[in-house]
Phi, psi and omega in degrees: 000332183286311182306308186303308186301311183302316184302316182305301183299318174306322174267011187297315180290327170292328175290322184294310178303312186293316187286321172305315178295314173317309181298312181296322179297317185290332184282324178296316180303310192281355180083006174294338186240095187270168185295321174248138180296155175235166184289335185227020183282134175289153186237123172068030185297331182300330188275353186087019172246159179229078182261115178260145171186176188276340179217163179292143176292157177289168178301326177298313181299314183308308188290335178286323183288320180296311181294324177305309184292328171296325182288314177309314179294324177298319178292319183296320185298318181297314180304317181299316175297316171303315183293327185277325193231341188075009184229123180292148173277120185293326188284323170292332169293323176287323175296321178298316181295322176291322177296319179306308183293335176287322187292322174305315179302316179290324174291331175287322177296309182294316175306308180309315179297318180291316175311310174300332170281323188287335181269346180291123182305339185269356181290134178290149182302328182288327174292324172300323178297323178285318181289325172304314184293329185279324179287334171302315183290323178285339182055050191269109188295328182291358183262359194295313187295315183291315183296314189291335176286337182250016194306331184274357190289131179214135171268117184297147174282125171208198183291339187268344191234117173308144177289339186267017175283169178308334191262355183285318190256334188204181179265107180293332177286323173301311183301313188297317181300319182291319184296327183284332168083227183307325179296340176285341188302312185292325176289331178275325168309324178291318170309311180294330170285326189254344196251149170249351177307120182290331172291316178299318176299322183289315181294319186292323177288328172303313184296310181297327177291320189287331174293300185296323184074007182203127185296317182307316176294324173305313183295317178295325182291313185291321185296315180299315165315307173304312177305322184283342193267128182252345181288122182302318186285327181286314175310316181296319174300319174294319182296322178291322182293323180302309180305323184274356176300317182298337188265354187279136176260108180303123173276137182292134172250126182273126179245125183285000000 
């Protein structure tokens, strides 16, 4: 089984490329992938998925959706085998292992692509809001530093931006940081050490308290950072943050 699993992973990239090409070719033949995107066209419904969107997903997204469905099927098959015989199927467990690695590959690829857009200085704030919402869904720890650096981005409600956008009802970047959880903590503490901007500091503390769920724990974390800090200015900022904790009224951060 180990030899088979290693072999599966070794050939994973080749299998991914081939499988994606076959999938796209099949969709073109059956008419599932038209030349022009539509506003409400479902994607991969035949596979048991109901993906609606304004445009067709990228090849990477299509492959990810398919692999997600395959992983669900593999888990179900393992469960069925256990229920029927009391013995897990080695073949299905091996199959699950390979699909799991494929899914990790696609998630990393998507995260890298979205972060590239998010970190581009020319990217509009609205696009950054949507990117942050997707990074929230992916729970991508590698996005924490970039998100924290842009923690105050909000697109105002006006005639050009729908209230239902990610920036309409809540702060998407703060929500993404909270969803990512522990990997975001050092990034928002860095904000508290380095920034004098009141909004940056308020949002960073709000994220930190939302992640920990306990002001006393947050105070201990900041005290630890203060004890380890040698820069006088940064120490003063951390002291100010600690002093302000009892006065903070936690604002609810909506996480998907």
